[in-house]
C-alpha positions as CSV (number, residue, x, y, z in Angstrom):
1,M,-7.1,-18.2,15.6
2,I,-3.6,-17.6,14.7
3,K,-1.4,-18.0,17.0
4,F,2.2,-16.5,17.2
5,D,4.9,-15.9,19.3
6,R,7.2,-13.1,19.8
7,F,10.6,-11.1,21.4
8,T,11.5,-7.4,21.0
9,L,16.0,-7.5,21.1
10,G,17.6,-4.7,23.1
11,N,17.7,-2.6,20.5
12,G,14.0,-2.3,19.5
13,L,14.0,-4.8,17.2
14,K,10.2,-6.7,17.2
15,V,10.6,-10.1,16.1
16,I,7.4,-12.2,15.4
17,I,7.6,-16.2,15.1
18,Y,4.5,-18.5,12.8
19,H,5.1,-22.0,13.3
20,D,3.7,-24.0,10.4
21,S,4.7,-27.0,9.6
22,S,3.1,-27.7,6.4
23,T,5.8,-26.0,4.3
24,P,9.5,-26.4,3.6
25,L,10.3,-23.1,2.5
26,V,10.5,-20.0,5.1
27,A,9.2,-16.4,4.9
28,F,11.2,-13.7,6.4
29,N,9.9,-10.2,6.0
30,L,11.4,-7.4,7.7
31,L,9.3,-3.8,7.8
32,Y,10.4,-0.8,8.0
33,D,7.8,1.9,9.4
34,V,9.1,4.4,6.9
35,G,7.0,5.5,3.8
36,A,6.3,8.2,1.7
37,R,4.8,10.5,4.3
38,D,7.7,10.8,6.0
39,E,9.6,12.5,3.7
40,D,10.5,16.5,3.2
41,E,7.6,18.3,0.7
42,N,10.9,19.3,-1.5
43,R,12.6,16.0,-1.3
44,T,10.1,13.4,-2.3
45,G,10.6,9.6,-3.7
46,F,13.1,8.7,-1.2
47,A,11.9,5.9,0.3
48,H,10.8,4.3,-3.1
49,L,14.8,5.2,-4.0
50,F,15.6,3.4,-0.7
51,E,13.6,0.1,-2.0
52,H,15.9,0.1,-4.9
53,L,19.1,1.3,-2.9
54,M,18.9,-1.7,-0.7
55,F,19.6,-3.9,-3.4
56,G,22.6,-2.4,-4.6
57,G,24.8,-3.9,-1.9
58,S,25.8,-3.5,2.3
59,K,29.0,-2.9,4.2
60,N,29.9,-6.2,3.5
61,I,27.7,-8.3,0.8
62,P,28.4,-6.0,-2.3
63,E,26.1,-8.4,-4.5
64,Y,22.3,-8.9,-2.7
65,D,20.7,-11.0,-4.5
66,T,23.8,-13.2,-5.8
67,V,24.0,-14.6,-2.3
68,L,20.5,-15.1,-1.9
69,Q,20.3,-16.7,-5.3
70,K,22.7,-19.5,-4.1
71,A,20.8,-19.9,-1.3
72,G,17.5,-20.7,-3.0
73,G,15.6,-17.7,-2.0
74,E,13.8,-14.9,-3.8
75,N,13.6,-11.2,-2.7
76,N,11.1,-8.8,-3.6
77,A,10.0,-6.0,-1.7
78,F,7.5,-2.9,-1.7
79,T,7.0,0.6,-0.5
80,N,3.9,3.1,0.1
81,N,3.1,6.3,1.5
82,D,3.1,4.1,5.5
83,F,5.9,1.9,4.9
84,T,8.7,0.0,3.5
85,N,8.4,-4.3,3.1
86,Y,11.4,-6.8,2.4
87,Y,10.7,-10.2,2.4
88,I,12.6,-13.3,1.2
89,T,11.7,-17.5,1.0
90,I,13.7,-19.3,1.3
91,P,14.7,-23.0,2.2
92,K,13.9,-23.8,5.8
93,Q,18.2,-25.1,5.5
94,N,19.5,-21.6,4.7
95,L,17.5,-19.7,6.5
96,E,20.6,-18.7,8.2
97,T,21.4,-16.7,4.5
98,A,18.3,-14.6,5.3
99,F,19.1,-13.5,8.7
100,Y,23.1,-12.4,7.7
101,L,21.7,-11.0,4.4
102,E,19.1,-8.6,6.3
103,S,21.1,-7.5,8.7
104,D,24.1,-6.0,6.5
105,R,21.6,-4.4,4.9
106,M,20.5,-2.5,8.0
107,L,23.9,-2.3,9.3
108,E,24.7,-0.3,7.0
109,L,24.6,0.3,3.1
110,G,27.5,-0.1,0.5
111,F,27.5,4.2,0.0
112,S,28.5,5.0,-3.5
113,E,28.1,7.9,-5.9
114,K,28.2,5.3,-8.6
115,S,25.8,3.0,-6.7
116,L,23.4,6.0,-5.7
117,D,23.2,6.9,-9.9
118,V,22.8,3.6,-11.2
119,Q,19.5,4.0,-9.1
120,R,18.5,7.3,-9.8
121,N,19.0,6.2,-13.3
122,V,16.6,3.1,-12.3
123,V,13.9,5.0,-10.2
124,S,14.0,8.3,-12.8
125,E,12.9,5.5,-16.1
126,E,10.6,4.0,-13.7
127,F,8.8,6.9,-13.2
128,R,9.1,7.7,-16.9
129,Q,7.6,4.6,-18.0
130,R,5.0,3.9,-15.4
131,Y,3.7,7.2,-14.9
132,L,4.6,10.3,-17.4
133,N,4.8,7.4,-20.4
134,Q,1.8,5.3,-19.7
135,P,-1.5,5.9,-20.3
136,Y,-3.9,7.2,-17.6
137,G,-0.2,6.7,-15.7
138,D,-0.2,10.0,-14.1
139,V,-3.7,10.6,-12.9
140,S,-1.6,10.3,-9.5
141,L,0.1,12.9,-9.8
142,F,-2.7,15.5,-10.2
143,L,-5.7,13.7,-8.0
144,R,-3.6,13.4,-4.9
145,P,-2.8,16.8,-4.3
146,L,-6.1,17.7,-5.5
147,A,-7.5,16.1,-2.7
148,Y,-4.8,16.7,-0.5
149,K,-3.7,20.0,0.6
150,V,-1.7,19.4,4.0
151,H,-1.1,16.1,4.4
152,P,2.3,14.3,3.0
153,Y,-0.7,11.7,0.9
154,Q,-0.4,14.4,-1.4
155,W,2.1,12.6,-3.3
156,S,3.0,8.9,-5.0
157,T,5.5,7.0,-3.4
158,I,7.6,7.5,-7.0
159,G,7.3,11.5,-5.6
160,K,6.2,14.6,-6.5
161,E,8.8,15.3,-10.0
162,I,11.5,13.5,-11.4
163,S,14.2,16.3,-10.1
164,H,13.7,15.4,-6.7
165,I,15.5,11.6,-7.4
166,Q,17.3,13.0,-10.3
167,E,19.1,16.0,-7.9
168,S,19.4,13.2,-4.7
169,K,22.5,14.1,-3.2
170,L,24.6,10.9,-1.3
171,E,24.6,13.3,2.2
172,D,20.6,13.4,1.9
173,V,20.4,9.7,0.9
174,K,22.7,8.7,4.1
175,E,20.7,10.8,6.2
176,F,17.0,9.4,5.1
177,F,18.8,6.0,5.5
178,Y,20.2,6.7,9.6
179,N,16.9,8.8,10.3
180,H,14.6,5.6,9.8
181,Y,16.4,2.3,8.7
182,A,17.0,1.0,12.2
183,P,16.4,-2.4,14.6
184,N,14.0,0.3,16.7
185,N,12.2,0.8,13.9
186,A,11.9,-2.3,12.4
187,I,9.4,-5.4,12.5
188,L,10.8,-8.8,11.6
189,V,8.2,-12.0,11.0
190,I,9.6,-15.6,10.7
191,A,6.8,-17.8,9.2
192,G,7.6,-21.6,8.5
193,N,8.8,-24.5,10.1
194,V,10.8,-23.1,12.9
195,S,10.8,-22.5,16.5
196,R,10.9,-19.7,19.2
197,H,14.7,-21.0,20.1
198,E,16.2,-20.8,16.7
199,I,14.7,-17.5,16.0
200,E,15.7,-15.9,19.0
201,T,19.2,-17.5,18.3
202,L,19.7,-16.4,14.9
203,S,17.9,-12.7,15.4
204,N,20.8,-12.5,18.6
205,K,23.5,-13.2,16.3
206,W,22.7,-11.7,13.3
207,F,20.7,-7.9,14.7
208,S,21.2,-7.8,18.6
209,D,24.7,-6.0,17.5
210,I,23.1,-3.2,15.6
211,P,22.9,-0.1,17.2
212,T,19.4,1.7,18.5
213,R,18.7,5.0,16.1
214,Q,17.7,8.4,16.9
215,I,14.2,7.8,14.6
216,K,13.1,10.8,13.1
217,K,10.2,12.1,14.9
218,R,6.9,11.9,12.4
219,N,5.1,15.0,13.0
220,I,2.5,15.1,10.0
221,S,-0.8,17.5,10.1
222,P,-3.9,16.3,10.0
223,E,-5.5,17.1,6.6
224,P,-8.5,19.4,6.9
225,V,-11.9,18.5,6.3
226,Q,-12.6,19.5,2.6
227,N,-15.7,21.5,2.5
228,E,-16.0,22.2,-1.3
229,R,-16.1,19.9,-4.7
230,R,-12.7,19.9,-6.6
231,E,-12.5,19.2,-10.1
232,L,-9.7,19.2,-12.5
233,T,-9.0,18.3,-16.5
234,L,-6.7,16.5,-18.3
235,E,-6.2,16.1,-21.7
236,R,-3.9,13.6,-23.1
237,D,-3.2,10.9,-26.1
238,V,-5.3,8.0,-24.6
239,P,-7.8,6.2,-26.1
240,A,-11.3,6.9,-24.2
241,D,-12.2,9.5,-21.8
242,A,-12.0,8.4,-17.8
243,I,-13.6,9.6,-14.8
244,Y,-11.7,9.9,-11.0
245,L,-13.2,10.5,-8.0
246,A,-12.0,10.6,-5.0
247,Y,-14.0,11.0,-1.3
248,H,-12.0,11.3,1.5
249,M,-12.4,8.6,4.5
250,C,-11.3,7.2,7.7
251,D,-8.3,6.0,8.8
252,R,-7.3,2.1,9.1
253,L,-7.7,1.9,12.4
254,N,-11.2,3.7,12.7
255,K,-14.5,1.0,13.7
256,D,-16.0,2.2,9.9
257,Y,-12.9,0.9,7.7
258,Y,-14.5,-2.2,7.4
259,A,-17.7,-1.0,6.4
260,T,-16.2,1.5,3.8
261,D,-14.5,-2.0,2.3
262,L,-17.7,-3.3,2.3
263,I,-19.0,-0.4,0.2
264,S,-16.5,-0.2,-2.2
265,D,-16.7,-4.2,-3.1
266,L,-21.0,-3.8,-3.2
267,L,-20.1,-0.6,-5.6
268,S,-17.3,-3.1,-8.1
269,N,-16.7,-6.3,-7.0
270,G,-17.4,-9.1,-9.0
271,R,-20.7,-9.8,-11.8
272,S,-23.3,-9.3,-9.3
273,S,-21.7,-5.6,-7.8
274,M,-24.1,-2.6,-8.9
275,F,-22.0,-1.3,-11.2
276,N,-21.2,-4.1,-13.3
277,K,-24.9,-5.1,-13.4
278,S,-26.2,-1.3,-14.1
279,L,-23.8,0.4,-15.8
280,I,-21.3,-2.2,-17.3
281,K,-23.2,-4.6,-18.6
282,G,-26.7,-2.9,-18.2
283,Q,-26.5,0.7,-19.4
284,K,-22.8,0.0,-21.5
285,I,-21.9,3.4,-20.3
286,F,-18.4,2.1,-19.4
287,P,-16.1,-0.9,-20.1
288,Q,-14.4,-0.8,-17.0
289,L,-15.6,0.9,-13.7
290,D,-14.0,0.1,-10.3
291,A,-14.5,1.5,-7.1
292,Y,-11.4,0.6,-4.1
293,I,-10.1,1.9,-0.9
294,Q,-6.6,2.9,-0.4
295,G,-6.3,1.5,3.0
296,A,-4.1,4.1,4.1
297,I,-3.4,4.3,7.5
298,D,-3.8,7.8,7.6
299,P,-7.6,9.4,6.4
300,G,-7.1,8.0,3.2
301,L,-9.5,7.7,-0.1
302,F,-12.6,5.9,-1.3
303,M,-11.7,6.1,-5.1
304,I,-13.8,5.3,-8.2
305,N,-12.4,5.6,-11.5
306,G,-13.5,4.0,-14.8
307,R,-13.3,5.4,-18.7
308,L,-15.9,5.6,-20.5
309,Y,-17.5,4.2,-24.4
310,H,-16.9,7.7,-26.7
311,E,-20.9,8.1,-27.2
312,F,-21.3,9.3,-23.4
313,E,-20.3,12.9,-22.0
314,F,-18.4,13.0,-19.2
315,A,-21.3,14.4,-17.1
316,I,-24.1,11.6,-18.1
317,A,-21.7,8.8,-16.7
318,E,-20.6,11.1,-13.7
319,N,-24.8,11.2,-13.2
320,K,-24.4,7.9,-13.7
321,I,-21.9,7.0,-11.4
322,K,-24.0,9.2,-8.7
323,E,-27.4,7.7,-9.1
324,Q,-25.3,3.9,-7.8
325,L,-23.9,5.9,-5.1
326,K,-27.8,7.4,-4.1
327,L,-28.9,3.9,-3.9
328,I,-26.0,3.1,-1.3
329,K,-26.8,6.0,0.7
330,D,-30.7,5.2,0.3
331,G,-30.2,1.7,1.6
332,S,-31.6,0.3,-1.5
333,F,-29.4,-2.7,-1.1
334,S,-30.5,-6.0,0.6
335,E,-29.3,-7.6,3.5
336,R,-28.6,-10.7,1.0
337,E,-25.8,-8.2,-1.2
338,L,-24.4,-7.6,2.0
339,E,-23.8,-11.3,3.4
340,K,-22.4,-12.1,0.1
341,V,-19.7,-9.8,-0.1
342,K,-19.3,-10.2,3.9
343,N,-18.8,-14.1,2.6
344,K,-16.4,-13.1,-0.2
345,V,-14.6,-11.0,1.7
346,Q,-14.0,-13.6,4.0
347,S,-13.4,-16.7,1.9
348,T,-10.6,-14.0,0.0
349,L,-8.6,-13.6,3.3
350,L,-8.9,-17.5,4.0
351,F,-7.3,-18.3,1.3
352,S,-4.4,-15.3,1.2
353,R,-3.3,-17.1,4.3
354,L,-2.8,-20.2,3.7
355,G,0.6,-19.1,2.0
356,V,3.3,-18.0,5.0
357,L,4.7,-15.1,2.9
358,N,1.1,-13.0,3.4
359,L,0.3,-14.4,6.7
360,A,3.8,-13.3,7.4
361,M,3.2,-10.1,5.8
362,E,0.1,-9.4,7.5
363,L,1.7,-10.1,10.8
364,A,4.2,-7.0,10.3
365,Y,1.7,-4.7,8.8
366,F,-0.7,-5.4,12.2
367,E,2.0,-5.0,14.6
368,L,2.9,-1.4,12.9
369,L,-0.5,-1.1,13.4
370,G,-0.1,-1.8,17.3
371,D,-0.1,-5.8,17.9
372,A,-0.1,-8.7,15.8
373,K,-3.5,-9.7,17.6
374,M,-5.3,-7.5,15.8
375,I,-4.8,-10.4,13.1
376,N,-7.4,-12.3,14.5
377,D,-10.1,-9.5,14.6
378,V,-10.1,-8.7,11.1
379,Q,-13.2,-11.4,10.2
380,N,-15.3,-10.4,13.0
381,N,-14.8,-7.0,12.0
382,Y,-15.8,-7.8,8.6
383,S,-19.0,-9.7,10.1
384,E,-20.3,-7.7,12.4
385,V,-21.1,-4.9,9.7
386,S,-24.7,-3.6,9.4
387,K,-26.5,-2.5,6.4
388,D,-27.4,0.6,9.1
389,Q,-23.8,1.2,9.0
390,I,-23.5,1.4,5.4
391,V,-25.8,3.6,5.2
392,R,-24.2,6.0,7.7
393,I,-21.1,5.9,6.2
394,A,-22.0,6.4,2.7
395,N,-24.3,9.5,3.4
396,E,-20.5,10.7,5.2
397,I,-18.7,10.0,2.4
398,F,-20.6,11.1,-0.8
399,R,-21.3,14.3,-0.5
400,N,-20.8,16.6,-3.1
401,E,-18.5,19.1,-0.9
402,N,-16.4,15.9,0.1
403,E,-15.8,15.0,-3.9
404,S,-12.2,15.7,-5.5
405,C,-12.6,14.6,-9.3
406,I,-10.6,14.5,-12.7
407,Y,-12.0,14.6,-16.2
408,Y,-9.3,12.7,-18.4
409,K,-10.1,13.4,-21.4
410,S,-8.9,11.9,-24.9
411,N,-7.5,14.4,-27.1
412,K,-9.1,11.4,-30.2
413,S,-11.8,12.4,-32.3
414,R,-14.9,10.8,-31.0
415,K,-16.2,8.1,-32.9
């Protein structure tokens, strides 16, 4: 049982405290309820751009990293389609520095054409390097809009296209900031050898004067049910053919989420997984084949992707994948196999919670979902998954009409 304390400031900032006296470091995790799904479809990539802009200087602190490094702290951030997360680990005696830095960024960034120009170039270069110039890097730019026709999950956090960032204006950036970056749209988790009293004192000192802001209302249309298979072929200068399959699945709060996650583990988690035993080691069709879920808050995708050995055609490889999916749909796996993947998930979960930073992130995430107390339900949710539930969900998901497929074809000669 993970025990924690919490309170909310008058301006709406939610604060969670987890006490751990075993470490000299404190994790400071600040989650903003804004991600790529909150962007305008004609101005995408802004949430990710802000991940960079937030390190470009704030109202009173022109060099964020310099101040933090002098205090012995380390930091980073990540953005996804659902939220943006900033985190710091810092020695306990210098914890106030983290409050000082993050509160100033929340209050007001150091908006300038120079800062925006620098970060536009950084993000544009990231777009080119990770998505356009890297083998197989552009697949998400095509698979997402193939699977989603209405929901903003149809674009990646980097954005639909590079021009959306390159053409961003300072006024657009300011508008996005004040629509989303605010105490009443954030969750702060402090984990370490700290007390509620000292965190309340620091939170009030550094955050309570930041005004509540009018958060832009989230108005997202649900994705319609997919009623026909979708297919796309891409030809690129890559070393081998690859296949990508995507199936619509439930949302994060659905009771079937945990069972769906276990299906991906049955298929591809570890040496004893079905894909590894049959298609990688056994028939040697794929040197690499993975199954995983997006983990999105709104209804997401169950993903399967793999690279083919040169002697196999797409049709053969795809049929072999479908044979493995049929085994799940038919219940042709043992209770022992299911128990094995459950145990693996449980051990991974317990290990990940040994560090205060991971625990702080997890508490913030579950608070975003509705209540940080849900962190204590995760193990039982996995344990209670039944074989019948797995079979039912597999038959619901792995339907031909629910499938989006990309054949990623190598233009190199087959040997």
